[in-house]
Short mmCIF file of the C-alpha atoms (twelve columns), coordinates in Angstrom:
data_MODEL
# 
_entry.id   MODEL 
# 
loop_
_atom_site.group_PDB 
_atom_site.id 
_atom_site.type_symbol 
_atom_site.label_atom_id 
_atom_site.label_alt_id 
_atom_site.label_comp_id 
_atom_site.label_asym_id 
_atom_site.label_seq_id 
_atom_site.Cartn_x 
_atom_site.Cartn_y 
_atom_site.Cartn_z 
_atom_site.pdbx_PDB_model_num 
ATOM 1   C CA . MET A 1   -0.593 -0.127  -0.023  1 
ATOM 2   C CA . ALA A 2   1.602  3.398   -0.364  1 
ATOM 3   C CA . THR A 3   2.474  5.838   1.256   1 
ATOM 4   C CA . ARG A 4   1.265  9.455   0.002   1 
ATOM 5   C CA . SER A 5   3.675  12.620  0.473   1 
ATOM 6   C CA . SER A 6   3.730  15.517  -0.928  1 
ATOM 7   C CA . ILE A 7   7.099  17.851  -1.518  1 
ATOM 8   C CA . ALA A 8   7.491  21.867  -1.411  1 
ATOM 9   C CA . ILE A 9   9.096  25.034  -1.450  1 
ATOM 10  C CA . LYS A 10  8.059  27.930  0.400   1 
ATOM 11  C CA . THR A 11  8.779  30.540  -2.846  1 
ATOM 12  C CA . GLU A 12  7.568  34.916  -3.374  1 
ATOM 13  C CA . ASP A 13  3.891  33.770  -4.763  1 
ATOM 14  C CA . GLY A 14  3.992  30.878  -1.970  1 
ATOM 15  C CA . ILE A 15  3.387  27.498  -1.485  1 
ATOM 16  C CA . LYS A 16  4.350  25.237  -4.493  1 
ATOM 17  C CA . SER A 17  4.128  21.634  -4.745  1 
ATOM 18  C CA . ILE A 18  4.557  18.113  -5.939  1 
ATOM 19  C CA . TYR A 19  2.887  14.518  -5.463  1 
ATOM 20  C CA . CYS A 20  4.637  11.555  -4.452  1 
ATOM 21  C CA . HIS A 21  2.841  8.051   -4.349  1 
ATOM 22  C CA . TRP A 22  5.508  7.027   -2.951  1 
ATOM 23  C CA . ASP A 23  7.034  5.540   1.008   1 
ATOM 24  C CA . GLY A 24  6.776  8.954   2.064   1 
ATOM 25  C CA . TYR A 25  6.938  8.220   5.146   1 
ATOM 26  C CA . VAL A 26  10.238 10.081  7.295   1 
ATOM 27  C CA . ASP A 27  12.117 7.234   6.918   1 
ATOM 28  C CA . HIS A 28  12.479 6.943   3.447   1 
ATOM 29  C CA . ASN A 29  11.642 10.124  2.468   1 
ATOM 30  C CA . GLY A 30  11.745 12.940  4.529   1 
ATOM 31  C CA . LYS A 31  15.488 10.665  4.958   1 
ATOM 32  C CA . ILE A 32  16.316 11.099  1.911   1 
ATOM 33  C CA . LEU A 33  15.033 14.733  1.462   1 
ATOM 34  C CA . ASN A 34  17.470 15.260  4.402   1 
ATOM 35  C CA . GLN A 35  20.212 14.092  2.976   1 
ATOM 36  C CA . PHE A 36  19.909 13.955  -1.432  1 
ATOM 37  C CA . TYR A 37  17.352 18.066  -1.994  1 
ATOM 38  C CA . SER A 38  19.379 19.481  0.951   1 
ATOM 39  C CA . THR A 39  19.785 23.148  -1.678  1 
ATOM 40  C CA . SER A 40  17.272 24.876  -3.176  1 
ATOM 41  C CA . ILE A 41  19.321 24.229  -6.260  1 
ATOM 42  C CA . MET A 42  18.173 20.501  -5.912  1 
ATOM 43  C CA . VAL A 43  14.806 21.296  -4.480  1 
ATOM 44  C CA . ASN A 44  14.070 23.336  -7.525  1 
ATOM 45  C CA . ALA A 45  15.533 20.514  -9.944  1 
ATOM 46  C CA . LEU A 46  13.488 18.289  -8.267  1 
ATOM 47  C CA . MET A 47  9.798  20.768  -8.165  1 
ATOM 48  C CA . ASP A 48  10.231 20.243  -12.709 1 
ATOM 49  C CA . LEU A 49  9.945  17.290  -12.870 1 
ATOM 50  C CA . GLY A 50  5.887  17.668  -11.163 1 
ATOM 51  C CA . ASP A 51  4.541  14.360  -9.513  1 
ATOM 52  C CA . LEU A 52  6.705  11.822  -9.013  1 
ATOM 53  C CA . SER A 53  6.068  8.267   -8.253  1 
ATOM 54  C CA . THR A 54  9.114  7.009   -5.860  1 
ATOM 55  C CA . LEU A 55  12.055 9.325   -5.197  1 
ATOM 56  C CA . GLY A 56  14.876 8.907   -5.381  1 
ATOM 57  C CA . THR A 57  18.495 9.890   -4.285  1 
ATOM 58  C CA . GLU A 58  18.604 11.315  -7.691  1 
ATOM 59  C CA . LEU A 59  16.787 13.592  -10.298 1 
ATOM 60  C CA . GLY A 60  18.364 11.366  -12.884 1 
ATOM 61  C CA . ASN A 61  17.089 11.466  -16.923 1 
ATOM 62  C CA . VAL A 62  13.827 10.160  -19.003 1 
ATOM 63  C CA . HIS A 63  14.543 6.065   -18.391 1 
ATOM 64  C CA . PRO A 64  11.269 3.890   -18.769 1 
ATOM 65  C CA . PHE A 65  8.607  3.902   -16.267 1 
ATOM 66  C CA . ASP A 66  7.980  -0.257  -16.532 1 
ATOM 67  C CA . ARG A 67  10.562 -1.454  -15.233 1 
ATOM 68  C CA . ASP A 68  10.710 -5.275  -18.187 1 
ATOM 69  C CA . PHE A 69  11.976 -8.226  -15.474 1 
ATOM 70  C CA . GLU A 70  12.277 -10.791 -18.647 1 
ATOM 71  C CA . GLN A 71  15.055 -7.805  -20.541 1 
ATOM 72  C CA . PRO A 72  17.679 -7.084  -17.388 1 
ATOM 73  C CA . GLU A 73  18.183 -3.935  -16.756 1 
ATOM 74  C CA . LEU A 74  21.566 -1.759  -15.270 1 
ATOM 75  C CA . PRO A 75  20.999 -0.571  -11.556 1 
ATOM 76  C CA . LEU A 76  21.900 2.473   -13.408 1 
ATOM 77  C CA . THR A 77  18.048 4.085   -12.794 1 
ATOM 78  C CA . ASP A 78  16.973 2.454   -9.777  1 
ATOM 79  C CA . THR A 79  18.373 4.976   -7.606  1 
ATOM 80  C CA . TRP A 80  16.685 7.625   -10.104 1 
ATOM 81  C CA . CYS A 81  13.276 9.527   -9.147  1 
ATOM 82  C CA . MET A 82  10.409 8.392   -11.289 1 
ATOM 83  C CA . ALA A 83  7.853  10.297  -12.190 1 
ATOM 84  C CA . TYR A 84  4.358  10.854  -13.952 1 
ATOM 85  C CA . GLY A 85  4.981  13.007  -16.617 1 
ATOM 86  C CA . ARG A 86  8.831  12.697  -17.594 1 
ATOM 87  C CA . ASP A 87  9.427  8.861   -17.759 1 
ATOM 88  C CA . ARG A 88  5.611  8.207   -18.174 1 
ATOM 89  C CA . GLY A 89  4.578  11.281  -20.533 1 
ATOM 90  C CA . GLU A 90  1.359  11.864  -18.404 1 
ATOM 91  C CA . LYS A 91  0.341  15.670  -18.439 1 
ATOM 92  C CA . ASP A 92  -1.225 17.823  -15.763 1 
ATOM 93  C CA . CYS A 93  1.897  16.588  -13.551 1 
ATOM 94  C CA . GLU A 94  3.662  19.651  -13.202 1 
ATOM 95  C CA . ALA A 95  4.175  21.532  -10.001 1 
ATOM 96  C CA . LYS A 96  1.035  22.924  -8.412  1 
ATOM 97  C CA . VAL A 97  0.789  26.543  -6.475  1 
ATOM 98  C CA . HIS A 98  -1.480 27.600  -3.336  1 
ATOM 99  C CA . THR A 99  -1.080 30.888  -1.565  1 
ATOM 100 C CA . ASP A 100 0.516  28.836  1.222   1 
ATOM 101 C CA . ALA A 101 0.340  26.098  3.572   1 
ATOM 102 C CA . GLN A 102 -2.773 25.270  5.268   1 
ATOM 103 C CA . ALA A 103 -4.593 25.983  1.795   1 
ATOM 104 C CA . TRP A 104 -1.316 23.567  0.227   1 
ATOM 105 C CA . VAL A 105 -2.442 20.999  3.349   1 
ATOM 106 C CA . GLU A 106 -5.612 20.918  2.451   1 
ATOM 107 C CA . ALA A 107 -5.547 21.128  -1.451  1 
ATOM 108 C CA . ARG A 108 -2.823 17.466  -1.214  1 
ATOM 109 C CA . ALA A 109 -4.888 15.575  1.799   1 
ATOM 110 C CA . GLU A 110 -7.522 15.215  -0.866  1 
ATOM 111 C CA . SER A 111 -4.941 13.459  -2.293  1 
ATOM 112 C CA . TRP A 112 -4.676 10.968  0.404   1 
ATOM 113 C CA . CYS A 113 -1.645 12.778  1.174   1 
ATOM 114 C CA . GLU A 114 -0.162 11.373  4.556   1 
ATOM 115 C CA . TYR A 115 2.940  13.488  4.880   1 
ATOM 116 C CA . PHE A 116 4.194  17.194  3.632   1 
ATOM 117 C CA . TYR A 117 7.662  17.920  3.502   1 
ATOM 118 C CA . LEU A 118 8.427  21.865  3.264   1 
ATOM 119 C CA . TRP A 119 11.704 23.332  2.136   1 
ATOM 120 C CA . ASP A 120 11.589 26.564  3.819   1 
ATOM 121 C CA . GLY A 121 15.330 27.824  1.826   1 
ATOM 122 C CA . GLN A 122 17.524 26.617  4.645   1 
ATOM 123 C CA . ASP A 123 15.617 22.909  6.936   1 
ATOM 124 C CA . TRP A 124 12.958 20.348  5.647   1 
ATOM 125 C CA . LEU A 125 10.251 21.154  8.071   1 
ATOM 126 C CA . VAL A 126 7.564  18.426  7.478   1 
ATOM 127 C CA . SER A 127 3.889  17.376  9.022   1 
ATOM 128 C CA . ASP A 128 1.129  14.682  9.419   1 
ATOM 129 C CA . GLY A 129 -1.058 16.993  8.379   1 
ATOM 130 C CA . LYS A 130 -2.390 17.318  12.411  1 
ATOM 131 C CA . LYS A 131 -3.309 20.528  12.800  1 
ATOM 132 C CA . ASP A 132 -3.678 23.286  15.324  1 
ATOM 133 C CA . SER A 133 -6.727 24.448  17.501  1 
ATOM 134 C CA . SER A 134 -6.881 27.659  14.863  1 
ATOM 135 C CA . GLY A 135 -6.752 25.038  11.972  1 
ATOM 136 C CA . PHE A 136 -2.970 25.523  10.457  1 
ATOM 137 C CA . PRO A 137 -0.221 22.114  9.986   1 
ATOM 138 C CA . ILE A 138 1.639  21.427  12.843  1 
ATOM 139 C CA . PHE A 139 5.385  21.622  10.985  1 
ATOM 140 C CA . ASP A 140 8.457  20.096  13.429  1 
ATOM 141 C CA . TYR A 141 11.921 20.031  11.335  1 
ATOM 142 C CA . ILE A 142 12.940 16.489  9.720   1 
ATOM 143 C CA . GLU A 143 15.715 16.355  11.930  1 
ATOM 144 C CA . VAL A 144 13.635 16.422  15.602  1 
ATOM 145 C CA . LYS A 145 11.214 13.510  13.573  1 
ATOM 146 C CA . ILE A 146 14.160 12.121  12.436  1 
ATOM 147 C CA . LEU A 147 15.638 11.688  15.969  1 
ATOM 148 C CA . GLN A 148 12.947 10.318  17.439  1 
ATOM 149 C CA . GLU A 149 12.474 7.400   14.675  1 
ATOM 150 C CA . ILE A 150 15.001 6.281   15.970  1 
ATOM 151 C CA . VAL A 151 14.579 6.809   20.239  1 
ATOM 152 C CA . ASN A 152 11.681 5.288   19.778  1 
# 
């Protein structure tokens, strides 16, 4: 079963986000984002891919979306992002812009996202969609969530 997530960056226009279908939990996507996408240049390049099936440790290049198990492939693409637009040719997979974090989380929750990752220009923040008393999503630094998972 998929653990859907949304990955976003704070911009002058609001919150720019993409959807990611697989492995959205902190121990996977959270760790990858924190380790391999730790600059605004890298995060913007990730946003340029649009919606993802899987987040990889590398952006990669165009490659077949579906694996042909009868024709062995080199493991070259195993660490690459799998993008719906770039790799499967789907339309309307571009990043979406939302007015603020609350609008972003509400919109992506309609796609059953369970985790929300936000690059603020310096740090990754994560929310599991829970809200405070005013209805605003609660975020924490991703490093804190990673450490909490280690301790628990």
